[in-house]
C-alpha positions as CSV (number, residue, x, y, z in Angstrom):
1,M,19.3,12.2,-18.0
2,S,19.8,14.4,-15.0
3,D,19.1,12.9,-11.5
4,V,15.9,14.1,-9.9
5,K,15.7,14.4,-6.1
6,I,12.6,12.6,-4.9
7,T,10.9,13.9,-1.8
8,N,8.4,11.6,0.0
9,T,5.0,13.2,0.6
10,P,2.5,12.4,3.4
11,Y,0.4,10.5,0.9
12,D,3.3,8.2,0.1
13,D,3.8,7.6,3.8
14,V,0.1,6.8,4.2
15,F,0.2,4.4,1.2
16,R,3.2,2.5,2.6
17,T,1.6,2.4,6.1
18,L,-1.6,0.8,4.7
19,L,0.3,-1.7,2.6
20,N,2.7,-2.8,5.4
21,D,0.4,-2.7,8.4
22,C,-2.8,-4.0,6.7
23,S,-1.3,-6.1,3.8
24,S,-4.6,-7.8,3.2
25,L,-5.7,-4.7,1.5
26,I,-3.2,-5.3,-1.3
27,I,-4.9,-8.3,-2.9
28,P,-8.1,-6.7,-4.1
29,V,-6.1,-3.8,-5.6
30,I,-3.9,-6.2,-7.5
31,N,-7.0,-8.1,-8.7
32,E,-8.5,-4.8,-9.9
33,I,-5.4,-3.5,-11.7
34,F,-4.0,-6.6,-13.3
35,G,-7.2,-8.7,-13.6
36,E,-5.8,-11.4,-11.3
37,K,-8.2,-13.7,-9.3
38,Y,-6.4,-14.0,-6.0
39,S,-8.6,-15.3,-3.2
40,G,-7.0,-13.2,-0.5
41,N,-5.4,-16.2,1.2
42,E,-2.1,-15.9,-0.6
43,K,1.1,-15.1,1.1
44,I,2.6,-11.6,0.6
45,I,6.4,-11.2,1.0
46,F,7.7,-7.7,1.1
47,S,11.0,-6.8,-0.5
48,S,13.3,-4.0,0.7
49,N,12.0,-0.7,-0.7
50,E,15.6,0.6,-0.6
51,H,17.6,0.1,-3.8
52,F,21.1,1.3,-4.6
53,M,21.5,2.5,-8.3
54,N,25.1,2.3,-9.6
55,Q,26.1,5.6,-11.1
56,Q,28.5,6.3,-13.9
57,N,31.0,7.9,-11.5
58,G,31.1,4.7,-9.4
59,N,29.0,6.0,-6.6
60,E,25.7,4.4,-5.4
61,D,22.5,6.4,-5.3
62,E,19.9,5.3,-2.9
63,R,16.3,5.3,-4.2
64,I,13.2,4.3,-2.3
65,T,10.1,2.7,-4.0
66,D,6.7,3.0,-2.5
67,T,6.4,-0.8,-2.2
68,S,7.6,-3.9,-3.9
69,F,6.5,-7.5,-2.9
70,K,5.8,-11.0,-4.1
71,I,2.5,-12.8,-4.0
72,Q,2.7,-16.6,-3.6
73,G,-0.3,-18.3,-5.2
74,N,-0.3,-21.0,-7.8
75,E,2.8,-19.2,-9.0
76,T,4.9,-16.5,-7.4
77,K,4.7,-13.0,-9.0
78,K,6.6,-9.9,-8.2
79,Y,4.8,-6.5,-8.1
80,H,5.9,-2.9,-7.7
81,L,3.3,-0.2,-6.9
82,E,3.8,3.6,-6.7
83,C,1.4,6.2,-5.4
84,Q,1.4,9.6,-7.1
85,S,-0.6,12.6,-6.4
86,G,-0.2,13.5,-10.1
87,T,2.0,13.0,-13.2
88,D,5.5,14.3,-13.5
89,N,8.1,14.1,-16.2
90,S,10.5,11.8,-14.2
91,M,8.0,9.1,-13.3
92,L,8.7,6.8,-16.2
93,V,12.4,7.1,-15.6
94,R,12.0,6.2,-11.9
95,F,9.8,3.2,-12.8
96,F,12.5,1.9,-15.2
97,E,15.2,2.4,-12.6
98,Y,13.2,0.7,-9.9
99,D,12.0,-2.1,-12.1
100,T,15.4,-3.0,-13.4
101,Q,17.0,-2.8,-10.0
102,I,14.3,-5.0,-8.5
103,A,15.0,-7.5,-11.3
104,L,18.8,-7.3,-10.7
105,D,18.3,-7.8,-6.9
106,E,17.1,-11.4,-7.6
107,G,18.8,-11.9,-10.9
108,E,20.8,-15.1,-11.5
109,I,23.6,-16.2,-13.9
110,Q,23.2,-19.5,-15.6
111,G,26.3,-20.3,-17.6
112,N,26.9,-17.2,-19.7
113,V,23.3,-15.9,-19.4
114,L,22.0,-13.3,-16.9
115,I,18.3,-14.0,-16.2
116,V,16.3,-11.2,-14.6
117,T,12.6,-10.9,-14.1
118,L,10.9,-7.5,-14.2
119,P,8.0,-7.0,-11.7
120,H,4.4,-6.3,-12.6
121,S,4.4,-2.5,-12.1
122,A,1.4,-0.1,-11.6
123,V,0.8,3.4,-10.4
124,L,-2.0,4.8,-8.3
125,F,-2.9,8.4,-9.2
126,L,-4.7,10.4,-6.5
127,R,-5.5,13.3,-8.8
128,Y,-6.3,13.3,-12.5
129,N,-7.2,15.7,-15.3
130,A,-7.6,15.6,-19.1
131,S,-3.8,14.9,-19.5
132,T,-3.6,12.0,-17.0
133,P,-2.7,8.8,-19.0
134,E,-4.8,5.7,-18.8
135,N,-1.7,3.6,-19.3
136,L,2.1,4.0,-19.2
137,K,4.5,2.1,-21.4
138,I,8.3,1.5,-21.4
139,R,9.9,0.5,-24.6
140,M,13.5,-0.7,-24.7
141,M,15.5,-0.6,-28.0
142,T,18.1,-3.4,-27.6
143,P,20.6,-4.8,-30.1
144,G,18.4,-7.9,-30.3
145,G,15.2,-5.9,-31.1
146,S,12.7,-3.8,-29.2
147,L,11.0,-4.9,-25.9
148,E,8.2,-3.1,-24.2
149,Y,5.8,-3.5,-21.2
150,D,2.8,-1.6,-19.9
151,I,2.4,0.0,-16.5
152,P,-1.2,0.1,-15.7
153,V,-2.8,3.1,-14.1
154,M,-5.3,3.2,-11.3
155,I,-7.1,6.5,-10.6
156,S,-8.6,6.7,-7.1
157,Q,-10.9,9.5,-7.9
158,K,-12.8,7.4,-10.4
159,Y,-14.1,5.1,-7.8
160,T,-17.4,5.8,-6.0
161,I,-18.0,4.7,-2.4
162,E,-20.2,2.0,-3.7
163,E,-17.5,0.7,-6.1
164,I,-14.8,0.8,-3.3
165,F,-16.9,-1.4,-1.1
166,E,-18.2,-3.7,-3.9
167,K,-14.7,-4.4,-5.0
168,N,-13.3,-4.4,-1.5
169,L,-10.9,-1.6,-2.5
170,L,-10.6,-0.4,1.1
171,L,-7.1,0.8,0.5
172,L,-8.6,3.8,-1.5
173,I,-10.7,5.0,1.4
174,P,-8.1,7.3,3.0
175,F,-7.7,8.9,-0.5
176,Y,-11.4,9.3,-1.2
177,I,-11.2,13.0,0.0
178,F,-9.3,13.8,-3.2
179,S,-12.5,13.5,-5.2
180,H,-13.9,16.5,-3.2
181,E,-10.8,18.6,-3.3
182,K,-12.0,21.0,-6.0
183,R,-15.1,21.8,-3.9
184,F,-13.4,22.7,-0.6
185,E,-14.0,26.4,-1.0
186,E,-17.7,25.7,-1.7
187,Y,-17.9,23.6,1.5
188,E,-16.3,26.3,3.6
189,K,-18.9,28.8,2.5
190,D,-22.1,26.6,2.4
191,E,-23.1,24.5,5.3
192,S,-25.6,22.5,3.4
193,Q,-22.9,21.4,0.9
194,L,-20.6,20.6,3.7
195,R,-23.3,18.4,5.2
196,S,-23.4,16.4,2.0
197,L,-19.7,15.7,2.3
198,E,-20.2,14.6,5.9
199,E,-23.0,12.3,4.9
200,E,-20.7,10.5,2.5
201,Y,-18.2,9.9,5.3
202,E,-21.0,8.7,7.5
203,L,-21.8,6.2,4.8
204,I,-18.1,5.1,4.6
205,K,-18.1,4.7,8.5
206,E,-21.3,2.7,8.5
207,K,-20.0,0.3,5.8
208,L,-16.7,-0.2,7.6
209,E,-18.6,-1.0,10.8
210,E,-20.7,-3.5,8.9
211,L,-17.6,-5.2,7.6
212,L,-16.2,-5.2,11.1
213,D,-19.4,-6.8,12.5
214,Q,-19.3,-9.4,9.8
215,G,-15.7,-10.3,10.7
216,M,-14.5,-9.3,7.3
217,I,-12.0,-6.9,8.6
218,S,-10.3,-6.6,12.0
219,E,-10.6,-3.7,14.5
220,Y,-6.9,-3.0,13.8
221,T,-7.5,-2.7,10.0
222,S,-10.6,-0.5,10.5
223,C,-8.8,1.9,12.9
224,T,-5.8,2.1,10.6
225,I,-8.0,3.0,7.6
226,I,-9.6,5.7,9.6
227,D,-6.4,7.0,11.2
228,M,-4.8,7.2,7.7
229,S,-7.9,8.9,6.4
230,K,-7.4,11.6,9.0
231,K,-3.8,12.0,8.1
232,V,-4.6,12.6,4.5
233,L,-7.4,15.0,5.5
234,E,-5.0,17.1,7.6
235,H,-2.7,17.7,4.7
236,I,-5.1,18.1,1.8
237,A,-7.5,20.4,3.7
238,V,-4.9,22.3,5.8
239,K,-6.4,25.6,4.6
240,Y,-10.1,24.6,5.2
241,N,-11.0,24.3,8.8
242,S,-14.7,23.5,8.3
243,V,-13.9,20.7,5.9
244,R,-11.3,19.2,8.3
245,E,-13.5,19.5,11.4
246,G,-16.6,18.2,9.6
247,V,-15.1,15.1,8.2
248,R,-12.9,14.5,11.3
249,S,-16.0,14.6,13.6
250,V,-17.7,12.0,11.5
251,M,-14.7,9.7,11.2
252,G,-14.1,9.8,15.0
253,G,-16.7,8.2,17.3
254,K,-17.6,4.6,17.5
255,V,-15.0,3.0,15.2
256,L,-12.2,4.6,17.1
257,D,-13.7,4.0,20.6
258,Y,-12.7,0.3,20.8
259,E,-10.8,-0.8,23.9
260,A,-7.1,0.3,23.6
261,K,-6.1,-3.1,24.9
262,T,-7.8,-4.8,22.1
263,I,-6.2,-2.7,19.4
264,K,-2.8,-3.0,21.1
265,K,-3.2,-6.8,21.2
266,E,-4.0,-7.0,17.5
267,G,-1.0,-4.8,16.7
268,I,1.3,-6.9,18.8
269,E,0.0,-10.0,17.0
270,V,0.7,-8.5,13.6
271,G,4.2,-7.8,14.8
272,I,4.8,-11.2,16.1
273,K,3.5,-12.9,13.0
274,G,5.7,-10.6,10.8
275,T,8.7,-11.4,12.9
276,V,8.2,-15.2,12.7
277,S,7.6,-15.0,8.9
278,I,10.8,-12.9,8.3
279,L,12.9,-15.2,10.4
280,K,11.6,-18.3,8.6
281,E,12.4,-16.7,5.3
282,M,16.0,-16.2,6.6
283,G,16.2,-20.0,7.2
284,I,16.4,-19.6,11.0
285,S,15.5,-22.7,13.0
286,S,12.2,-22.9,14.8
287,Q,13.9,-23.3,18.2
288,T,15.9,-20.1,17.7
289,I,12.7,-18.3,16.6
290,L,10.8,-19.5,19.6
291,A,13.6,-18.2,21.9
292,K,13.7,-14.9,20.1
293,I,9.9,-14.1,20.2
294,R,9.5,-15.3,23.8
295,K,12.2,-12.9,24.9
296,E,11.1,-10.0,22.6
297,Y,7.4,-10.2,23.3
298,N,7.4,-11.8,26.8
299,L,5.5,-14.9,25.8
300,T,5.1,-18.2,27.4
301,L,6.4,-21.3,25.6
302,K,2.9,-22.3,24.7
303,E,2.1,-18.8,23.3
304,A,5.2,-18.7,21.2
305,E,4.7,-22.3,19.8
306,K,1.3,-21.2,18.6
307,Y,2.7,-18.4,16.4
308,V,5.5,-20.7,15.1
309,N,3.0,-23.5,14.3
310,E,0.6,-21.1,12.6
311,E,3.4,-20.2,10.2
312,N,3.9,-23.9,9.4
313,L,0.3,-24.4,8.3
């Protein structure tokens, strides 16, 4: 098969930003797609999203996945998620390449046997039509027989606002605007119809504020969701000024008006905890970690010890 050059889209970037900056949003999505029953307290360990594919000519071809990670619960499972605005002919090829490379990255040889574990893979479609598959499958014909595995499909447009909040699928909020994409021209011409769109976003904003007041999400997560929603809006509605301005005016306001210091503090805390977690995974001693985060984040010894001890809990 010929190589396909993959170009990242703004939607890919939003997807990765949400998963990396607000990793707690992953768990409900995994539960929904795979029927898991994670509580949300499990540890998420991200893997490198850069993989090098060995080509027949001896060169290495770098490919980037949207995200791959492990969830540590009663058992540790590997997952690989991709975000797609729509289907394309090369998607299954990419999944196979990514999945096998992810497996090889952590493969081990026991005697004369190579043991590899493929990740649980799934795709999030932002758009769908009559030809959009409900499920994807990879089948391998090997000398020892055929093997196959499913790649579940999640379609963001099929979830209503009520379902998104009932199932805690907050990761889908920035992509909710896709469900209105086909009506943008109508909204531009009819203020009453545009108002109905704005009312839906007022409902989203109210529900996010309720979760914030209840302590179910942080200010950092709430603001990130809204900021990413605006980024998607800017790209999908680039030709529709009324749609952009209408939704943006609703999604501004109170949720984004928290003290900048509070948001910055939460962002720094996320960074410190992430640094500590990564260094511990690398086997670096607690004393070295203390010294590093004190210097990097200008912390007192007591403050630094708090973060290191939290990671030990």
